Biopython code that builds the backbone (N, CA, C, O; Angstrom):
import numpy as np
from Bio.PDB.StructureBuilder import StructureBuilder

atoms = [
    (1, "UNK", "N", (8.522, 18.064, 5.643)),
    (1, "UNK", "CA", (8.943, 16.712, 5.945)),
    (1, "UNK", "C", (9.201, 15.958, 4.641)),
    (1, "UNK", "O", (8.392, 16.016, 3.715)),
    (2, "UNK", "N", (10.323, 15.256, 4.573)),
    (2, "UNK", "CA", (10.680, 14.494, 3.390)),
    (2, "UNK", "C", (9.846, 13.217, 3.310)),
    (2, "UNK", "O", (9.589, 12.570, 4.326)),
    (3, "UNK", "N", (9.429, 12.863, 2.104)),
    (3, "UNK", "CA", (8.633, 11.657, 1.900)),
    (3, "UNK", "C", (9.543, 10.518, 1.470)),
    (3, "UNK", "O", (10.508, 10.713, 0.731)),
    (4, "UNK", "N", (9.214, 9.323, 1.949)),
    (4, "UNK", "CA", (9.943, 8.134, 1.541)),
    (4, "UNK", "C", (9.182, 7.476, 0.404)),
    (4, "UNK", "O", (7.972, 7.269, 0.506)),
    (5, "UNK", "N", (9.875, 7.143, -0.679)),
    (5, "UNK", "CA", (9.237, 6.546, -1.846)),
    (5, "UNK", "C", (9.809, 5.157, -2.087)),
    (5, "UNK", "O", (11.013, 4.938, -1.949)),
    (6, "UNK", "N", (8.934, 4.218, -2.449)),
    (6, "UNK", "CA", (9.364, 2.860, -2.742)),
    (6, "UNK", "C", (8.198, 2.039, -3.250)),
    (6, "UNK", "O", (7.318, 2.556, -3.938)),
    (7, "UNK", "N", (8.192, 0.753, -2.907)),
    (7, "UNK", "CA", (7.106, -0.128, -3.321)),
    (7, "UNK", "C", (6.388, -0.670, -2.082)),
    (7, "UNK", "O", (6.983, -0.815, -1.014)),
    (8, "UNK", "N", (5.115, -0.961, -2.248)),
    (8, "UNK", "CA", (4.301, -1.491, -1.168)),
    (8, "UNK", "C", (4.579, -2.986, -1.015)),
    (8, "UNK", "O", (4.517, -3.740, -1.985)),
    (9, "UNK", "N", (4.886, -3.404, 0.214)),
    (9, "UNK", "CA", (5.115, -4.817, 0.515)),
    (9, "UNK", "C", (4.341, -5.185, 1.771)),
    (9, "UNK", "O", (4.002, -4.320, 2.578)),
    (10, "UNK", "N", (4.063, -6.480, 1.929)),
    (10, "UNK", "CA", (3.465, -6.957, 3.168)),
    (10, "UNK", "C", (4.581, -7.545, 4.009)),
    (10, "UNK", "O", (5.249, -8.491, 3.592)),
    (11, "UNK", "N", (4.783, -6.985, 5.192)),
    (11, "UNK", "CA", (5.821, -7.442, 6.114)),
    (11, "UNK", "C", (5.232, -8.549, 6.986)),
    (11, "UNK", "O", (4.579, -8.274, 7.994)),
    (12, "UNK", "N", (5.465, -9.793, 6.595)),
    (12, "UNK", "CA", (4.887, -10.939, 7.299)),
    (12, "UNK", "C", (5.412, -11.063, 8.735)),
    (12, "UNK", "O", (4.728, -11.624, 9.590)),
    (13, "UNK", "N", (6.610, -10.550, 9.008)),
    (13, "UNK", "CA", (7.163, -10.615, 10.368)),
    (13, "UNK", "C", (6.318, -9.826, 11.364)),
    (13, "UNK", "O", (6.190, -10.217, 12.525)),
    (14, "UNK", "N", (5.740, -8.710, 10.903)),
    (14, "UNK", "CA", (4.954, -7.851, 11.790)),
    (14, "UNK", "C", (3.471, -7.834, 11.438)),
    (14, "UNK", "O", (2.674, -7.219, 12.148)),
    (15, "UNK", "N", (3.088, -8.506, 10.342)),
    (15, "UNK", "CA", (1.689, -8.568, 9.948)),
    (15, "UNK", "C", (1.122, -7.241, 9.502)),
    (15, "UNK", "O", (-0.031, -6.926, 9.795)),
    (16, "UNK", "N", (1.928, -6.450, 8.788)),
    (16, "UNK", "CA", (1.458, -5.147, 8.315)),
    (16, "UNK", "C", (2.146, -4.801, 7.003)),
    (16, "UNK", "O", (3.138, -5.420, 6.617)),
    (17, "UNK", "N", (1.601, -3.807, 6.333)),
    (17, "UNK", "CA", (2.204, -3.323, 5.102)),
    (17, "UNK", "C", (3.320, -2.348, 5.430)),
    (17, "UNK", "O", (3.362, -1.765, 6.514)),
    (18, "UNK", "N", (4.231, -2.181, 4.463)),
    (18, "UNK", "CA", (5.347, -1.261, 4.632)),
    (18, "UNK", "C", (5.795, -0.791, 3.254)),
    (18, "UNK", "O", (5.433, -1.367, 2.228)),
    (19, "UNK", "N", (6.591, 0.270, 3.263)),
    (19, "UNK", "CA", (7.234, 0.725, 2.041)),
    (19, "UNK", "C", (8.649, 0.163, 2.059)),
    (19, "UNK", "O", (9.348, 0.244, 3.070)),
    (20, "UNK", "N", (9.064, -0.406, 0.930)),
    (20, "UNK", "CA", (10.391, -0.995, 0.817)),
    (20, "UNK", "C", (11.143, -0.340, -0.329)),
    (20, "UNK", "O", (10.538, 0.183, -1.265)),
    (21, "UNK", "N", (12.458, -0.374, -0.247)),
    (21, "UNK", "CA", (13.278, 0.068, -1.368)),
    (21, "UNK", "C", (13.061, -0.906, -2.510)),
    (21, "UNK", "O", (12.938, -2.111, -2.288)),
    (22, "UNK", "N", (13.014, -0.400, -3.711)),
    (22, "UNK", "CA", (12.756, -1.256, -4.869)),
    (22, "UNK", "C", (13.875, -2.256, -5.121)),
    (22, "UNK", "O", (13.620, -3.346, -5.632)),
    (23, "UNK", "N", (15.112, -1.906, -4.771)),
    (23, "UNK", "CA", (16.232, -2.774, -5.123)),
    (23, "UNK", "C", (16.388, -3.989, -4.216)),
    (23, "UNK", "O", (16.881, -5.021, -4.672)),
    (24, "UNK", "N", (15.985, -3.905, -2.941)),
    (24, "UNK", "CA", (16.188, -5.065, -2.071)),
    (24, "UNK", "C", (14.912, -5.627, -1.450)),
    (24, "UNK", "O", (14.919, -6.756, -0.958)),
    (25, "UNK", "N", (13.819, -4.868, -1.462)),
    (25, "UNK", "CA", (12.542, -5.372, -0.963)),
    (25, "UNK", "C", (12.409, -5.437, 0.539)),
    (25, "UNK", "O", (11.377, -5.885, 1.039)),
    (26, "UNK", "N", (13.435, -4.998, 1.291)),
    (26, "UNK", "CA", (13.332, -5.016, 2.750)),
    (26, "UNK", "C", (12.423, -3.885, 3.233)),
    (26, "UNK", "O", (12.608, -2.735, 2.834)),
    (27, "UNK", "N", (11.431, -4.199, 4.098)),
    (27, "UNK", "CA", (10.534, -3.159, 4.620)),
    (27, "UNK", "C", (11.319, -2.093, 5.378)),
    (27, "UNK", "O", (12.172, -2.408, 6.207)),
    (28, "UNK", "N", (11.024, -0.841, 5.090)),
    (28, "UNK", "CA", (11.715, 0.274, 5.728)),
    (28, "UNK", "C", (10.752, 1.129, 6.551)),
    (28, "UNK", "O", (11.009, 1.405, 7.722)),
    (29, "UNK", "N", (9.642, 1.547, 5.936)),
    (29, "UNK", "CA", (8.694, 2.449, 6.586)),
    (29, "UNK", "C", (7.358, 1.718, 6.746)),
    (29, "UNK", "O", (6.718, 1.390, 5.747)),
    (30, "UNK", "N", (6.923, 1.456, 7.990)),
    (30, "UNK", "CA", (5.637, 0.772, 8.183)),
    (30, "UNK", "C", (4.458, 1.660, 7.809)),
    (30, "UNK", "O", (4.516, 2.883, 7.936)),
    (31, "UNK", "N", (3.385, 1.020, 7.344)),
    (31, "UNK", "CA", (2.133, 1.718, 7.058)),
    (31, "UNK", "C", (1.042, 1.043, 7.870)),
    (31, "UNK", "O", (0.776, -0.148, 7.704)),
    (32, "UNK", "N", (0.416, 1.809, 8.745)),
    (32, "UNK", "CA", (-0.675, 1.295, 9.573)),
    (32, "UNK", "C", (-1.997, 1.515, 8.838)),
    (32, "UNK", "O", (-2.063, 2.311, 7.901)),
    (33, "UNK", "N", (-3.048, 0.810, 9.262)),
    (33, "UNK", "CA", (-4.346, 0.925, 8.598)),
    (33, "UNK", "C", (-4.946, 2.317, 8.712)),
    (33, "UNK", "O", (-5.760, 2.697, 7.870)),
    (34, "UNK", "N", (-4.575, 3.083, 9.717)),
    (34, "UNK", "CA", (-5.122, 4.435, 9.868)),
    (34, "UNK", "C", (-4.309, 5.483, 9.110)),
    (34, "UNK", "O", (-4.716, 6.644, 9.047)),
    (35, "UNK", "N", (-3.173, 5.099, 8.535)),
    (35, "UNK", "CA", (-2.290, 6.039, 7.845)),
    (35, "UNK", "C", (-2.824, 6.455, 6.483)),
    (35, "UNK", "O", (-3.504, 5.692, 5.796)),
    (36, "UNK", "N", (-2.497, 7.681, 6.118)),
    (36, "UNK", "CA", (-2.685, 8.141, 4.746)),
    (36, "UNK", "C", (-1.325, 8.079, 4.074)),
    (36, "UNK", "O", (-0.300, 8.339, 4.704)),
    (37, "UNK", "N", (-1.319, 7.739, 2.809)),
    (37, "UNK", "CA", (-0.091, 7.710, 2.023)),
    (37, "UNK", "C", (-0.488, 7.924, 0.575)),
    (37, "UNK", "O", (-1.674, 8.083, 0.284)),
    (38, "UNK", "N", (0.462, 7.931, -0.332)),
    (38, "UNK", "CA", (0.166, 8.167, -1.741)),
    (38, "UNK", "C", (0.573, 6.955, -2.569)),
    (38, "UNK", "O", (1.537, 6.260, -2.249)),
    (39, "UNK", "N", (-0.173, 6.717, -3.628)),
    (39, "UNK", "CA", (0.119, 5.647, -4.576)),
    (39, "UNK", "C", (0.107, 6.257, -5.976)),
    (39, "UNK", "O", (-0.679, 7.158, -6.270)),
    (40, "UNK", "N", (0.994, 5.750, -6.833)),
    (40, "UNK", "CA", (1.073, 6.282, -8.194)),
    (40, "UNK", "C", (0.024, 5.596, -9.064)),
    (40, "UNK", "O", (0.000, 4.372, -9.183)),
    (41, "UNK", "N", (-0.848, 6.414, -9.672)),
    (41, "UNK", "CA", (-1.906, 5.940, -10.563)),
    (41, "UNK", "C", (-1.759, 6.676, -11.882)),
    (41, "UNK", "O", (-1.902, 7.898, -11.937)),
    (42, "UNK", "N", (-1.473, 5.937, -12.941)),
    (42, "UNK", "CA", (-1.298, 6.545, -14.274)),
    (42, "UNK", "C", (-0.307, 7.711, -14.247)),
    (42, "UNK", "O", (-0.543, 8.746, -14.870)),
    (43, "UNK", "N", (0.796, 7.537, -13.527)),
    (43, "UNK", "CA", (1.840, 8.548, -13.468)),
    (43, "UNK", "C", (1.590, 9.696, -12.522)),
    (43, "UNK", "O", (2.426, 10.594, -12.423)),
    (44, "UNK", "N", (0.455, 9.703, -11.813)),
    (44, "UNK", "CA", (0.100, 10.779, -10.877)),
    (44, "UNK", "C", (0.032, 10.220, -9.462)),
    (44, "UNK", "O", (-0.388, 9.078, -9.274)),
    (45, "UNK", "N", (0.435, 10.997, -8.470)),
    (45, "UNK", "CA", (0.336, 10.587, -7.075)),
    (45, "UNK", "C", (-1.064, 10.887, -6.550)),
    (45, "UNK", "O", (-1.559, 12.006, -6.692)),
    (46, "UNK", "N", (-1.701, 9.886, -5.945)),
    (46, "UNK", "CA", (-3.060, 9.997, -5.418)),
    (46, "UNK", "C", (-3.034, 9.656, -3.938)),
    (46, "UNK", "O", (-2.489, 8.623, -3.549)),
    (47, "UNK", "N", (-3.619, 10.517, -3.106)),
    (47, "UNK", "CA", (-3.705, 10.236, -1.671)),
    (47, "UNK", "C", (-4.642, 9.050, -1.444)),
    (47, "UNK", "O", (-5.711, 8.967, -2.048)),
    (48, "UNK", "N", (-4.230, 8.141, -0.572)),
    (48, "UNK", "CA", (-5.001, 6.923, -0.352)),
    (48, "UNK", "C", (-4.831, 6.443, 1.084)),
    (48, "UNK", "O", (-4.166, 7.086, 1.896)),
    (49, "UNK", "N", (-5.426, 5.338, 1.370)),
    (49, "UNK", "CA", (-5.345, 4.647, 2.651)),
    (49, "UNK", "C", (-5.999, 3.288, 2.462)),
    (49, "UNK", "O", (-6.573, 3.008, 1.409)),
    (50, "UNK", "N", (-5.913, 2.455, 3.472)),
    (50, "UNK", "CA", (-6.456, 1.103, 3.367)),
    (50, "UNK", "C", (-7.934, 1.040, 3.716)),
    (50, "UNK", "O", (-8.408, 1.744, 4.607)),
    (51, "UNK", "N", (-8.649, 0.189, 3.005)),
    (51, "UNK", "CA", (-10.007, -0.216, 3.351)),
    (51, "UNK", "C", (-10.028, -1.742, 3.274)),
    (51, "UNK", "O", (-9.248, -2.347, 2.539)),
    (52, "UNK", "N", (-10.910, -2.341, 4.026)),
    (52, "UNK", "CA", (-11.133, -3.777, 3.894)),
    (52, "UNK", "C", (-12.549, -3.949, 3.403)),
    (52, "UNK", "O", (-13.497, -3.438, 4.000)),
    (53, "UNK", "N", (-12.684, -4.678, 2.304)),
    (53, "UNK", "CA", (-13.998, -4.909, 1.693)),
    (53, "UNK", "C", (-14.176, -6.389, 1.435)),
    (53, "UNK", "O", (-13.258, -7.186, 1.629)),
    (54, "UNK", "N", (-15.376, -6.745, 0.994)),
    (54, "UNK", "CA", (-15.650, -8.117, 0.578)),
    (54, "UNK", "C", (-15.683, -8.176, -0.940)),
    (54, "UNK", "O", (-16.208, -7.277, -1.597)),
    (55, "UNK", "N", (-15.110, -9.256, -1.498)),
    (55, "UNK", "CA", (-15.197, -9.443, -2.937)),
    (55, "UNK", "C", (-16.519, -10.126, -3.293)),
    (55, "UNK", "O", (-17.373, -10.312, -2.426)),
    (56, "UNK", "N", (-16.688, -10.494, -4.539)),
    (56, "UNK", "CA", (-17.942, -11.090, -4.997)),
    (56, "UNK", "C", (-18.261, -12.425, -4.320)),
    (56, "UNK", "O", (-19.425, -12.818, -4.240)),
    (57, "UNK", "N", (-17.232, -13.119, -3.834)),
    (57, "UNK", "CA", (-17.440, -14.401, -3.144)),
    (57, "UNK", "C", (-17.565, -14.235, -1.632)),
    (57, "UNK", "O", (-17.734, -15.224, -0.918)),
    (58, "UNK", "N", (-17.484, -13.005, -1.133)),
    (58, "UNK", "CA", (-17.607, -12.752, 0.296)),
    (58, "UNK", "C", (-16.292, -12.795, 1.062)),
    (58, "UNK", "O", (-16.292, -12.709, 2.290)),
    (59, "UNK", "N", (-15.161, -12.926, 0.350)),
    (59, "UNK", "CA", (-13.846, -12.925, 0.990)),
    (59, "UNK", "C", (-13.421, -11.497, 1.308)),
    (59, "UNK", "O", (-13.720, -10.578, 0.545)),
    (60, "UNK", "N", (-12.727, -11.301, 2.423)),
    (60, "UNK", "CA", (-12.205, -9.985, 2.760)),
    (60, "UNK", "C", (-10.974, -9.695, 1.909)),
    (60, "UNK", "O", (-10.088, -10.539, 1.770)),
    (61, "UNK", "N", (-10.928, -8.489, 1.340)),
    (61, "UNK", "CA", (-9.785, -8.070, 0.526)),
    (61, "UNK", "C", (-9.377, -6.658, 0.916)),
    (61, "UNK", "O", (-10.168, -5.900, 1.476)),
    (62, "UNK", "N", (-8.133, -6.318, 0.613)),
    (62, "UNK", "CA", (-7.643, -4.958, 0.808)),
    (62, "UNK", "C", (-8.008, -4.119, -0.402)),
    (62, "UNK", "O", (-7.937, -4.587, -1.538)),
    (63, "UNK", "N", (-8.398, -2.881, -0.155)),
    (63, "UNK", "CA", (-8.711, -1.912, -1.209)),
    (63, "UNK", "C", (-8.020, -0.618, -0.836)),
    (63, "UNK", "O", (-7.962, -0.259, 0.340)),
    (64, "UNK", "N", (-7.490, 0.095, -1.839)),
    (64, "UNK", "CA", (-6.893, 1.408, -1.611)),
    (64, "UNK", "C", (-7.902, 2.484, -1.982)),
    (64, "UNK", "O", (-8.384, 2.529, -3.114)),
    (65, "UNK", "N", (-8.217, 3.348, -1.026)),
    (65, "UNK", "CA", (-9.179, 4.433, -1.234)),
    (65, "UNK", "C", (-8.761, 5.297, -2.416)),
    (65, "UNK", "O", (-7.572, 5.453, -2.691)),
    (66, "UNK", "N", (-9.735, 5.851, -3.106)),
    (66, "UNK", "CA", (-9.539, 6.770, -4.237)),
    (66, "UNK", "C", (-8.845, 6.128, -5.433)),
    (66, "UNK", "O", (-8.366, 6.838, -6.317)),
    (67, "UNK", "N", (-8.782, 4.784, -5.475)),
    (67, "UNK", "CA", (-8.170, 4.074, -6.600)),
    (67, "UNK", "C", (-9.016, 2.849, -6.938)),
    (67, "UNK", "O", (-9.967, 2.515, -6.232)),
    (68, "UNK", "N", (-8.648, 2.193, -8.028)),
    (68, "UNK", "CA", (-9.279, 0.927, -8.393)),
    (68, "UNK", "C", (-8.468, -0.264, -7.885)),
    (68, "UNK", "O", (-8.820, -1.410, -8.167)),
    (69, "UNK", "N", (-7.385, -0.012, -7.138)),
    (69, "UNK", "CA", (-6.522, -1.088, -6.662)),
    (69, "UNK", "C", (-7.189, -1.847, -5.524)),
    (69, "UNK", "O", (-7.621, -1.254, -4.536)),
    (70, "UNK", "N", (-7.267, -3.182, -5.675)),
    (70, "UNK", "CA", (-7.806, -4.031, -4.617)),
    (70, "UNK", "C", (-7.239, -5.435, -4.766)),
    (70, "UNK", "O", (-6.648, -5.780, -5.790)),
    (71, "UNK", "N", (-7.429, -6.228, -3.734)),
    (71, "UNK", "CA", (-6.916, -7.599, -3.763)),
    (71, "UNK", "C", (-5.435, -7.597, -3.450)),
    (71, "UNK", "O", (-5.020, -7.100, -2.403)),
    (72, "UNK", "N", (-4.623, -8.155, -4.356)),
    (72, "UNK", "CA", (-3.175, -8.177, -4.174)),
    (72, "UNK", "C", (-2.627, -6.809, -4.559)),
    (72, "UNK", "O", (-2.655, -6.424, -5.727)),
    (73, "UNK", "N", (-2.130, -6.084, -3.568)),
    (73, "UNK", "CA", (-1.683, -4.721, -3.819)),
    (73, "UNK", "C", (-0.176, -4.547, -3.611)),
    (73, "UNK", "O", (0.332, -3.429, -3.698)),
    (74, "UNK", "N", (0.538, -5.633, -3.338)),
    (74, "UNK", "CA", (1.986, -5.559, -3.196)),
    (74, "UNK", "C", (2.616, -5.106, -4.507)),
    (74, "UNK", "O", (2.118, -5.421, -5.588)),
    (75, "UNK", "N", (3.713, -4.366, -4.402)),
    (75, "UNK", "CA", (4.470, -3.979, -5.576)),
    (75, "UNK", "C", (4.088, -2.643, -6.184)),
    (75, "UNK", "O", (4.732, -2.191, -7.131)),
    (76, "UNK", "N", (3.044, -1.998, -5.654)),
    (76, "UNK", "CA", (2.649, -0.687, -6.172)),
    (76, "UNK", "C", (3.654, 0.386, -5.741)),
    (76, "UNK", "O", (4.244, 0.286, -4.665)),
    (77, "UNK", "N", (3.847, 1.405, -6.574)),
    (77, "UNK", "CA", (4.700, 2.539, -6.217)),
    (77, "UNK", "C", (3.959, 3.390, -5.200)),
    (77, "UNK", "O", (2.844, 3.847, -5.453)),
    (78, "UNK", "N", (4.592, 3.603, -4.036)),
    (78, "UNK", "CA", (3.960, 4.383, -2.967)),
    (78, "UNK", "C", (4.970, 5.343, -2.345)),
    (78, "UNK", "O", (6.182, 5.192, -2.502)),
    (79, "UNK", "N", (4.435, 6.329, -1.637)),
    (79, "UNK", "CA", (5.288, 7.223, -0.837)),
    (79, "UNK", "C", (4.492, 7.699, 0.367)),
    (79, "UNK", "O", (3.265, 7.791, 0.347)),
    (80, "UNK", "N", (5.242, 7.993, 1.404)),
    (80, "UNK", "CA", (4.641, 8.458, 2.668)),
    (80, "UNK", "C", (5.559, 9.471, 3.297)),
    (80, "UNK", "O", (5.256, 9.997, 4.368)),
]
sb = StructureBuilder()
sb.init_structure("model")
sb.init_model(0)
sb.init_chain("A")
sb.init_seg("    ")
for serial, (resi, resn, name, xyz) in enumerate(atoms, 1):
    if name == "N":
        sb.init_residue(resn, " ", resi, " ")
    sb.init_atom(name, np.array(xyz, "f"), 0.0, 1.0, " ", f" {name:<3s}", serial, name[0])
structure = sb.get_structure()
């Protein structure tokens, strides 16, 4: 199966994350909370998925499993 590669965006119309083409930013491939996908970390692709955690002030934030990425995660290089 071919993987779609782009950037991670939050699709406010549907209330979910998606992969978008880098040139126009329009969401193309939706990513659900139960999905596994890959994110580029230091030039390497790492398998990840969403977690919801609390920050130091008790606010809920998004975290990507197997990475240090948390909080605002839009714009990361991803593929699914």
